[in-house]
Backbone as a ProteinNet text record, in pm:
[ID]
protein_1_A
[PRIMARY]
MNKLLNMLQTQDFTLMVSLPRNEVCLAQAALRGGAQGLKIHLNVHHFASGTHFGSLEEERANIIRILEVAGEVPVGVVPGGAPFATEPEFAELARMGVDFFDAYPAETPAWALTQNHLSSMLAAFEGASLTTMAALEHLGMEMCEASIVNHAAYGCALDTLDLAHYAELVQAINVPVIVPSQKLIVPEDIPALRRTGVKGLLIGAIVTGKEAASIEGATRAFQEVCASKSA
[TERTIARY]
-4975.1	-4849	-4865.2	-4817.6	-4833.6	-4742.9	-4775.5	-4707.2	-4560.4	-4527.2	-4386.6	-4303	-4350.9	-4274.4	-4249.7	-4351.3	-4334	-4229.6	-4232.6	-4136.5	-3993.9	-3976.5	-3843	-3789.8	-3879.5	-3837.8	-3812.6	-3871.9	-3861.3	-3776.4	-3760.5	-3679.5	-3539.1	-3445.7	-3306.9	-3287.9	-3351.7	-3333	-3454	-3502.8	-3624.8	-3595.9	-3649.6	-3632.3	-3763.5	-3759.5	-3876.5	-3849.9	-3957.8	-3946.6	-4031.9	-3971.2	-4041.9	-4083.6	-4212.8	-4262.2	-4241.2	-4186.9	-4164	-4292.5	-4398.7	-4532.6	-4633	-4746.7	-4850.4	-4928.8	-4864.5	-4927.1	-4923.9	-5036.7	-5046.9	-4947.9	-4916.9	-4822.7	-4683.5	-4647	-4516.5	-4515.5	-4626.7	-4637.9	-4629	-4698.2	-4693.6	-4552.3	-4481.3	-4343.8	-4254.9	-4267.4	-4188.1	-4220.2	-4347.3	-4388.3	-4338.4	-4342.8	-4288.4	-4139.9	-4070.6	-3927.9	-3894.1	-3994.2	-3970.8	-3976.3	-4033.9	-4045.1	-4125.8	-4077.5	-4146	-4222.2	-4214.9	-4288.3	-4286.3	-4386.5	-4397.1	-4418.8	-4373.8	-4399.1	-4456.6	-4564.1	-4630.1	-4619.2	-4665.4	-4648.1	-4775.3	-4790.7	-4897.2	-4839	-4899.7	-4873.4	-4726.3	-4651.2	-4507.8	-4447.6	-4341	-4256.7	-4136.5	-4119.6	-4013.4	-3885.2	-3780.4	-3655.1	-3591.5	-3576.8	-3502.5	-3574.3	-3707.3	-3781.8	-3829	-3832	-3882	-4032.5	-4103.3	-4247.6	-4322.1	-4431	-4521.1	-4636.5	-4658.4	-4767.1	-4878.8	-5003.1	-5117.1	-5171.7	-5289	-5356.8	-5417.9	-5468.8	-5537.2	-5654.5	-5728.4	-5841.5	-5794.5	-5683.9	-5632.8	-5571.9	-5512.9	-5439.5	-5519.9	-5641.3	-5715.7	-5733.9	-5779.6	-5808.8	-5683.4	-5571.3	-5446.6	-5402.3	-5417.8	-5376.8	-5460.2	-5589.8	-5676.2	-5630.4	-5597.4	-5553	-5418.8	-5328.9	-5199	-5218.3	-5305.4	-5330.9	-5393.8	-5477.7	-5540.2	-5436.6	-5342.7	-5243.1	-5137.5	-5116.8	-5015.4	-5056.9	-5186.5	-5231.3	-5176.1	-5100.1	-5044.2	-4909.7	-4858.9	-4733.2	-4760.9	-4687.3	-4715.6	-4689.4	-4779.9	-4768.5	-4768.8	-4670	-4662.7	-4677.4	-4697	-4720.6	-4633.3	-4576.9	-4520.6	-4637	-4683.6	-4808.1	-4791.9	-4675.6	-4655.6	-4567.7	-4540.4	-4465.7	-4557.7	-4583.4	-4679.6	-4766.5	-4890	-4957.9	-4923.6	-4937.6	-4926.1	-5067.8	-5082.7	-5214.9	-5274.1	-5405.3	-5473.8	-5496.9	-5534	-5562.5	-5681.2	-5790.1	-5896.2	-5846.3	-5752.7	-5696.3	-5611.7	-5540.1	-5468.7	-5566.9	-5680.4	-5781.2	-5833.4	-5855.7	-5903.4	-5797.5	-5672.8	-5564.9	-5555.7	-5571.6	-5567.5	-5683.4	-5802.4	-5917.3	-5895	-5825.6	-5795.9	-5695.8	-5614	-5515.7	-5371.6	-5347.2	-5210.2	-5159.4	-5033	-4976.5	-4902.1	-4829.1	-4744.5	-4726.3	-4680.1	-4640.4	-4491.3	-4432	-4288	-4268.5	-4202.9	-4189.9	-4069.2	-4027.1	-3922.8	-3983.4	-3910.7	-3966	-4012.3	-3938.1	-3974.4	-4101.3	-4144.7	-4267.1	-4383.8	-4357.9	-4457.8	-4524.9	-4656.3	-4724.3	-4721.8	-4730.3	-4716.3	-4817.2	-4940.1	-5043.5	-5009.1	-4921.1	-4891.6	-4823.6	-4759.2	-4693.3	-4784.7	-4906.7	-5001.2	-5124.7	-5138.1	-5250.9	-5229.5	-5340.2	-5334.7	-5372.3	-5371.9	-5415	-5301.7	-5188	-5074	-4951.7	-4871.1	-4745	-4648.9	-4552.9	-4469.7	-4327.8	-4285.5	-4145.8	-4102.5	-3998.4	-3945.7	-3805.8	-3769.9	-3641.8	-3534	-3422	-3300.5	-3247.2	-3237.3	-3205.3	-3059.9	-3010.3	-2872.9	-2851.4	-2751.6	-2721.3	-2794.9	-2885.8	-2958.6	-2862	-2871.1	-2785.3	-2842.6	-2755.8	-2801.1	-2889.7	-2864.6	-2948.6	-3090.7	-3102.1	-3234.1	-3307.9	-3239.3	-3304.8	-3348.4	-3267.4	-3306.9	-3429.5	-3435.8	-3552	-3677.3	-3664.4	-3779	-3827.8	-3735.6	-3776.4	-3857.8	-3809.8	-3880.3	-4020.1	-4035.5	-4163.5	-4260.3	-4213.2	-4305.3	-4264.9	-4150.5	-4102.8	-4083.9	-4145.3	-4138.8	-4037.3	-4008.7	-3912.5	-3839.4	-3720.6	-3640.3	-3585.3	-3601.8	-3540.3	-3416.5	-3302.5	-3174.7	-3150.4	-3226.1	-3217.3	-3116.3	-2991.3	-2890.2	-2794.4	-2816	-2723	-2758	-2657.9	-2676.7	-2720.9	-2810.3	-2860	-2747.1	-2638.8	-2527.5	-2461.7	-2479.2	-2416.9	-2513.2	-2636.7	-2731.9	-2673.5	-2688.6	-2643.2	-2497.4	-2422.9	-2282.3	-2273.6	-2158.9	-2140	-2144.7	-2196.6	-2196.5	-2053	-2013.9	-1876.5	-1874	-1754.4	-1742.4	-1782.1	-1767.6	-1813.3	-1965.3	-2034.3	-2179.5	-2213	-2140.5	-2165.2	-2147.3	-2042.6	-2017.3	-2131.3	-2183.1	-2293.6	-2419.3	-2446	-2560.9	-2542.4	-2422.3	-2394.9	-2410.3	-2364.6	-2380.4	-2527.7	-2610.2	-2753.2	-2815.6	-2780.9	-2833.5	-2798.4	-2675.9	-2630.7	-2693.8	-2745	-2798.8	-2946.1	-3018.7	-3162.6	-3199	-3317.2	-3360.9	-3479.4	-3498.4	-3602.4	-3534.8	-3604.8	-3544.2	-3509.6	-3393.2	-3346.4	-3343.5	-3398.3	-3386.1	-3308.7	-3238	-3156.9	-3226.2	-3252.6	-3305.6	-3191.1	-3221.1	-3115.3	-3093.4	-3049.4	-3006.2	-2874.8	-2787.7	-2666.3	-2700.8	-2612.2	-2633.1	-2590.8	-2673.5	-2645.6	-2662.3	-2573.9	-2578.3	-2593.2	-2639.9	-2658.9	-2533.8	-2417.5	-2292.6	-2267.8	-2340.9	-2327	-2404.1	-2493.5	-2582.4	-2506.8	-2405.7	-2336.2	-2278.9	-2220.6	-2165.1	-2275.6	-2386.3	-2498.6	-2550.6	-2560.3	-2612.8	-2522.4	-2394.1	-2300.8	-2322.4	-2384.5	-2410.6	-2521.1	-2600.8	-2713	-2845.8	-2848.5	-2976.7	-3062.1	-3193.3	-3285.8	-3347.3	-3315	-3373	-3319.4	-3355.9	-3316.4	-3441	-3452.6	-3563.2	-3506.8	-3530.5	-3476.5	-3579.4	-3527.8	-3613.9	-3554	-3597.9	-3570.7	-3423.3	-3336.3	-3193.4	-3140.6	-3195.9	-3151.5	-3242.3	-3373.3	-3468.7	-3503	-3474.2	-3530.8	-3678.1	-3748	-3885.2	-3989.6	-3947.3	-4041.5	-4052.1	-4161	-4191.9	-4080.2	-4026.7	-3925.1	-3800.2	-3755.5	-3634.3	-3659.4	-3778.3	-3812.2	-3812.8	-3876	-3879.7	-3739.2	-3659	-3524.3	-3436.3	-3440.2	-3357.4	-3401.4	-3532.2	-3582.4	-3541.2	-3551.6	-3513.4	-3364.7	-3282	-3137.3	-3103.4	-3169.3	-3145	-3202.5	-3321.5	-3385.1	-3304.6	-3242.5	-3160.7	-3045	-2984.7	-2875	-2928.4	-3039	-3096.8	-3136.7	-3183.3	-3228.6	-3114.5	-2995.6	-2881.2	-2833.2	-2807.2	-2759.3	-2619.8	-2544.7	-2407.1	-2397.3	-2510.9	-2507.7	-2486.9
10394.1	10450.6	10600.5	10650.4	10791.9	10877.8	11005.2	11095.1	11114.6	11138.7	11163.3	11038	10923.8	10800.6	10773.1	10792.4	10773.9	10869.8	10993.8	11093.3	11053.5	11011.2	10974.1	10851.6	10763	10640.4	10660.1	10763.5	10781.1	10900.8	10998.8	11115.5	11100.6	11168.3	11161.6	11228.6	11344.6	11420.2	11510.6	11518.7	11593	11700	11820	11931.2	11958	11950.6	11975.6	12092.8	12152.1	12263.3	12234	12246.5	12237.5	12378.7	12401.4	12536.4	12573.5	12692	12733.8	12767.4	12793.7	12813.1	12758.6	12712.2	12662.1	12779.7	12853.7	12971.1	12957.4	12987.6	12967.3	13054.5	13174.3	13261.3	13199.5	13123.7	13057.9	12939.5	12867	12757.4	12811.2	12920.4	12980	13024.4	13079.9	13123.6	13005.3	12896.2	12776.9	12721.4	12719.9	12667.8	12756.8	12887.3	12977.9	12953.2	12918.8	12892.1	12758.6	12671.9	12543.3	12423.2	12436.3	12321.5	12210.7	12087.8	11970.4	11894	11940.7	11881.7	11978.7	11969.1	12056.6	11972.5	12026.2	11960.1	12060.7	12020.3	12101.5	12029.1	12093	12035.8	12048.9	11955.4	11958.6	11922.9	11974.5	11926.8	11927.2	12028	12020	12160	12170.2	12289.7	12257.6	12331.6	12302.1	12372.4	12293.6	12346.9	12450.7	12417.8	12505.8	12637.5	12632.8	12754.9	12828.5	12758.9	12819.9	12838.1	12766.3	12781.2	12673	12711.7	12612.6	12589.5	12463.4	12425.7	12362.7	12399.7	12353.1	12219.7	12186	12061.2	12069.4	11956.2	11955.9	12052	12053.9	12145.1	12290	12322.7	12459.9	12495.5	12397.7	12424	12390.5	12335.3	12281.6	12382.9	12501.6	12599.5	12632.5	12650.4	12679.8	12561.6	12439.8	12321.3	12306.9	12329.9	12320.6	12418.8	12540	12640.2	12601.3	12547.1	12503.2	12391.7	12295.6	12185.5	12235.5	12336.1	12391.5	12451.8	12528.5	12592.1	12492.4	12385.4	12286.2	12206.3	12185	12107.8	11966.6	11930.5	11796.1	11781.3	11888.1	11879.3	11808.7	11702.1	11628.6	11711.3	11697.4	11765.3	11658.7	11664.7	11571.9	11644.8	11567.5	11626.3	11559.9	11642.3	11593.6	11592.5	11473.7	11465.6	11488.2	11537.9	11572	11472.9	11505.2	11416.6	11370.7	11458.3	11430.7	11555.6	11553.2	11437	11413.1	11289	11248.2	11243.9	11276.5	11269.6	11129.3	11121.4	10993.2	10929.6	10800.4	10735.2	10799.6	10835.7	10909.3	11041.2	11107.1	11230	11198.3	11085.4	11043	11026.5	10961.9	10941.3	11075.3	11169.2	11300.9	11374.2	11367.6	11431.8	11374.7	11243.4	11181.2	11229.7	11239.6	11289.7	11433.6	11510.8	11649.5	11658.4	11553.6	11552.8	11541.9	11524.2	11505	11370.1	11364.7	11249.7	11152.6	11204.5	11118.9	11181.9	11100.4	11154.3	11132.2	11215.6	11212.3	11231.2	11135	11142.6	11063.2	11094.1	11014.3	10882.4	10771.6	10641.2	10633.8	10693.7	10684.9	10762.4	10850	10927.1	10871.9	10767	10713.2	10590.4	10594.7	10477.1	10360.9	10240.1	10120.4	10115.3	10162	10153.1	10232.8	10331.7	10419.6	10346.2	10233.5	10158	10055	10040.3	9947.3	10017.8	10147.4	10222.1	10243.3	10264.9	10278.9	10418.7	10514.8	10649.3	10732.4	10733.8	10815.4	10726.7	10753.9	10681.9	10724.3	10637.6	10657.1	10700.2	10807.5	10848.9	10855.5	10782.8	10786.6	10846.1	10909.2	10978.7	10887.5	10882.4	10826.7	10933.7	10901.7	11000.1	10987.6	11089.3	11085.4	10961.2	10882.2	10761.9	10638	10651	10533.7	10438.7	10312.1	10214.6	10181.9	10140.4	10099.9	9976.3	9892.2	9774.3	9815.6	9917.4	9967.5	10022.5	10096.7	10154.2	10044.4	9940.6	9827.9	9757.5	9747	9685.4	9768.9	9901.6	9988.7	9972.9	9955.7	9927.7	9798.2	9695.3	9566.5	9582.2	9673.3	9693.2	9780.8	9842.7	9918.7	10059.9	10107.3	10240	10245.4	10344.4	10355.2	10458.8	10556.6	10661.8	10697.2	10755.2	10786.5	10928.1	11004.5	11136.9	11124.4	11164.2	11146.4	11259.5	11259.1	11364.2	11324.7	11311.4	11248.5	11347.3	11476.1	11577.6	11617.2	11626.7	11674.6	11820.5	11857.4	11995.2	12097.2	12063	12156.4	12190.2	12104.3	12126.6	12188.5	12216.2	12280	12412.6	12436.6	12561.3	12564.6	12457.2	12449.8	12404.9	12427.4	12387.9	12236.2	12190.5	12047.7	12002.6	11890.3	11843.5	11702.2	11654	11524.5	11408.9	11425.8	11320.3	11307.9	11421	11416.6	11335	11360.8	11287.9	11138.2	11100.4	10958.3	10895.4	10967.2	10913.9	10897.4	10993.6	10979.9	10859.9	10844.5	10733.1	10599.1	10590.9	10467.3	10431.1	10530.9	10506.4	10458.4	10523.9	10484.1	10339.2	10300.4	10164.9	10059.8	10102.2	10007.3	9975.1	10062.7	10041.8	10055.9	10007.2	10005.4	10096.8	10195.6	10295.5	10428.8	10519.6	10649.1	10728.3	10790.3	10872.7	11018.3	11106.6	11249.9	11312.9	11420.1	11490.5	11621.2	11644.7	11773.3	11871.4	11998.9	12099.9	12133.7	12034.1	12061	12138.5	12102.1	12178.6	12295.5	12393.5	12508.3	12468.8	12386.2	12337.5	12452.2	12459.1	12561.5	12491.9	12564	12500	12430.3	12483.7	12423.3	12284.5	12249.3	12116.6	12008	12046.8	11949.8	11839.4	11869.6	11760	11656.3	11701.1	11606.8	11527.2	11592.6	11521.7	11412.3	11442.8	11344.6	11222.5	11241.1	11128.1	11029.7	11073.4	10982.9	10883.1	10913.1	10826.6	10870.3	10980.7	11028.2	11074.8	11067.6	11096.2	11234.9	11310.5	11442.7	11523.8	11651.6	11747.4	11817.3	11826.9	11896.5	12020.7	12136.8	12259.7	12322.7	12375.8	12438.7	12567.5	12610.2	12745.1	12780.6	12685.3	12715.2	12766.4	12715.7	12752.4	12856.9	12843.9	12928.3	13057.8	13066.5	13175.7	13148.3	13247.9	13225.2	13308	13390.4	13477.6	13440.5	13483.4	13440.6	13473.3	13593.8	13634.7	13548.5	13521.9	13441.5	13295.9	13245.5	13107.4	13092.2	13185.9	13177.9	13186.3	13279.9	13296.8	13176.5	13121.8	13005.5	12884.2	12864.1	12749	12758.9	12876.9	12893.5	12866.5	12913.2	12891.4	12742.7	12668.2	12523.7	12453.1	12494.3	12426.3	12443.9	12559.3	12581	12482.2	12452.8	12355.9	12214	12185	12050.3	12014.1	12113.1	12087.4	12079	12120.3	12119.6	11977.7	11943.7	11809.9	11783.6	11889.9	11873.1	11863.8	11887.1	11884.9	11743.2
19716.9	19768.2	19791.5	19903.3	19933.3	19846.4	19841	19747.4	19779.9	19906.1	19937.3	19916.4	19963	19945.7	19798	19716	19572	19516.4	19563	19517.3	19555.5	19679.2	19725.9	19653	19612.8	19545.4	19396.7	19338	19193	19151.1	19239.3	19206.3	19263.4	19199	19243.7	19379.3	19399.2	19523.4	19542.4	19664.7	19695.4	19800.3	19778	19871.4	19943.3	20076	20158.7	20252.9	20301.2	20395.9	20518.4	20635.3	20763	20802.3	20812.2	20839.1	20985.8	21013	21152	21226.4	21152.2	21208.8	21107.5	21156.1	21065.9	21008.2	20918.6	20857.7	20706.5	20642.9	20498.8	20422.8	20472.2	20401.4	20396.8	20500	20501.4	20405.7	20399.4	20303.1	20160.7	20134	20000.2	19964.7	20061	20036.2	20000.7	20075.9	20047.4	19909.3	19874	19743.7	19630.6	19649.8	19547.3	19527	19634.7	19625.4	19562.7	19547.8	19483.2	19574.2	19692.9	19783.6	19718.6	19733.8	19679.2	19786.5	19908.6	20019.7	20135.7	20223	20339.4	20464.7	20578	20706	20804.1	20870.9	20972	21106.5	21214.4	21348	21431.1	21526.2	21625.9	21762.7	21868.4	22005.7	22045.1	22003.5	22030.3	22042.5	22120.7	22120.2	22034.3	21925.5	21829.6	21871.2	21893.7	21948.9	21856.7	21727.3	21636.5	21610.8	21598.1	21567.2	21691.8	21806.2	21928.7	21931	21844.3	21829.9	21906.5	21972.2	22031.6	21935.6	21899.8	21810.3	21892.2	21862.9	21939.3	21892.3	21943.1	21909.6	21770	21722.7	21593	21595.1	21704.7	21714	21701	21764.2	21760	21625.2	21558.6	21434.8	21309.1	21324.7	21210.1	21097.5	21128.5	21023.5	20943.2	21010.7	20940.2	20854.9	20907.7	20832.6	20706	20716.2	20598.2	20491.4	20530.8	20433.5	20372.4	20452.3	20399.9	20298.6	20330.2	20237.7	20108.2	20117	19996.7	19903.1	19957.7	19870.9	19825.2	19902.2	19864.7	19742.8	19724.6	19609	19611.4	19506.2	19495.2	19565.7	19622	19697.4	19829.8	19862.1	19985.8	20111.1	20206.4	20335.5	20445	20532	20644.3	20775.5	20882	21013.4	21118.7	21205.7	21331.3	21429.6	21472.1	21549.1	21698.3	21739.6	21879.1	21952.2	22077.1	22164	22275.9	22369.9	22476.5	22491.8	22442.6	22386.5	22239.4	22197.3	22057.5	22000.9	21872.8	21811	21826.3	21834.2	21848.2	21711.9	21712	21583.7	21512.2	21580.6	21510.7	21450.5	21516.4	21459.3	21336.5	21336.7	21216.1	21100.7	21128.3	21024.4	20972.6	21063.8	21021.8	20940.3	20983.3	20908.2	20767.2	20754.2	20622.3	20535.9	20593.5	20517.6	20473.3	20554.9	20520.1	20405.3	20389.3	20281.5	20325.9	20456.9	20505.3	20455.7	20417.1	20347.2	20438.6	20537	20620.8	20758.3	20853.2	20982.8	21002.6	21087.7	21114	21264	21330	21475.6	21523.2	21645.7	21709.8	21757.8	21743.8	21782.1	21926.9	22019.3	22160.9	22193.6	22103.1	22123.5	22042.4	21963.1	21871.7	21932.3	21956.6	22011.3	21913	21966.4	21883.7	21770	21794.7	21691.3	21566.4	21578.6	21464.8	21350	21378.7	21271.8	21207.3	21257.5	21194.9	21139.6	21165.3	21109.2	20959.8	20888	20742.2	20694.7	20785.9	20749.1	20689	20756.4	20715	20699.8	20598.9	20584.8	20695.2	20724.2	20843	20809.3	20874.8	20875	21021.1	21055.4	21191	21190	21299.9	21308	21364.2	21293.8	21352.6	21447.2	21573.7	21676.3	21718.7	21787.3	21836.1	21922.5	21889.3	21965.7	21920.6	21824.8	21775.5	21705.7	21737.2	21669.8	21532.4	21443.2	21310.5	21320.1	21418.4	21440.3	21478.6	21564.3	21602.2	21481.8	21396.9	21279.8	21182.7	21167.6	21082.7	21140.8	21273.2	21337.3	21314.8	21320.1	21294.1	21150.8	21057.8	20919.6	20914.4	20980.6	20984.3	21043.9	21139.6	21207.1	21128.3	21019.5	20936.1	20902	20948.3	20909.6	20758.4	20693.1	20547	20499.2	20583.1	20551.6	20679.9	20667.1	20785.6	20776.5	20884.3	20895.6	20983	20929.9	20999.8	21099.1	21208.9	21311.5	21418.6	21378.5	21463.6	21529.5	21509.4	21559.7	21703	21788.1	21924.6	21923.2	22015.9	22019.8	22028.9	22095.5	22111.4	21978.6	21878.7	21747.5	21647.1	21689.6	21598.4	21548.6	21419.9	21361.4	21323.2	21352	21310.9	21165.3	21104.8	20965.5	20951.1	20838.5	20806.5	20782.8	20844.4	20827.7	20770.2	20742	20675.7	20766.7	20898.6	20988.7	20982.8	20971.9	20951.7	20827.4	20719.2	20594.7	20615.1	20687.6	20712.4	20791.2	20889.7	20969.5	20884.3	20796.1	20706.8	20614	20559.7	20468.9	20539.9	20664.9	20742.4	20757.7	20785.2	20801.9	20671.5	20562.2	20431.2	20400.3	20432.6	20402.4	20493.2	20608.5	20706.4	20685.7	20616.3	20598.4	20451.5	20417.4	20277.8	20252.3	20338.1	20316.5	20286.5	20217.2	20185.5	20311.6	20309.6	20421	20376.9	20459.5	20434.6	20549.7	20518.9	20618.2	20655.6	20783.7	20827.3	20851.7	20840	20854.4	21001.2	21077.7	21214.9	21212.9	21120.6	21094.4	21001	20993	20905.1	20763.7	20702.5	20567.4	20469	20371.4	20267.1	20132.2	20029.4	19899.1	19846.9	19878.8	19831	19890.6	19996.6	20058.1	19983.3	19894.1	19829.7	19755.6	19673	19603.9	19699.8	19810.3	19907.5	19975.9	20007.9	20069	19976.8	19849.6	19755	19746.1	19764.6	19758	19872.4	19980.9	20092.9	20061.3	19959.8	19925.4	19982.6	20058.6	20109.9	19992.9	20011.8	19902.6	19909.5	20012.5	20019.3	20134.9	20132.5	20235.5	20286.2	20418	20482.8	20550	20489.9	20546.9	20640.6	20752.7	20851.7	20901.9	21018.8	21068.2	21073.3	21105.3	21113.7	20980.7	20871.7	20736.8	20673.3	20694.3	20622	20693.5	20824.5	20901.1	20927.2	20982.2	21027.3	20953.9	20858.5	20789.6	20642.4	20579.7	20443.5	20345.2	20351.3	20254	20264.6	20386.7	20403.1	20366.1	20395	20357.9	20206.7	20137.9	19991.4	19932.3	19981.9	19927.8	19951.4	20072.8	20103.8	20023.5	20013.6	19938.2	19792.4	19735	19594.3	19574.4	19665.9	19652.8	19656.1	19743.5	19749.4	19627.4	19585.5	19473	19344.8	19327.3	19207.6	19201.8	19316.2	19319.8	19306.9	19375	19367.9	19225.6	19150.5	19014	18914.5	18955.6	18865	18840.5	18716.4	18680.7	18735.8	18763.6	18810.3	18961.6	19032.3	19179.3	19231.7
[MASK]
+++++++++++++++++++++++++++++++++++++++++++++++++++++++++++++++++++++++++++++++++++++++++++++++++++++++++++++++++++++++++++++++++++++++++++++++++++++++++++++++++++++++++++++++++++++++++++++++++++++++++++++++++++++++++++++++++++++++

């Protein structure tokens, strides 16, 4: 069993950080703040951070350094959209120490759900039906990222309708669901998020900012609430 999946299945709530750039100083900042998982990117332009991420060949040296400082903390990868990483690249990423991949279903080639190199996290996207998400679970999805917010609502406050949508997704599938910070989630939102049944929060540029100091500070603020028994 992979590290993140085991964590999501055995811990009450997990805090992860999506790095705005594949830089070791940003990974170190997130880890100092208490991140329990990290996410890196390949072959993609990231909407929230405005960053273009290169190929595995271009990003390899940075990824190796991030994995070294992460130690036993699970690190996952967004393997791109077009192009998507190849199966040999999945095998190489696994040998390097990457734990899982995370992608939108429409960008994920069919072979990715039958390969044995990286565990699978697929995104519930805006407009995805609960039936579709249940079918993806049946096909091999092991974890789900609830990326269901319209781009126009990025950075807005988390509201109760968002909570209801997350709860609906949790009730429809039997794999762990994590919420990405598409909305401007604040630490005070954690108790309400936990009531939806989601197993973790993935904070990124909208919440953390893009520099080491802000990433460390934001991660620590969330981790203090996540670790609280009353949250």
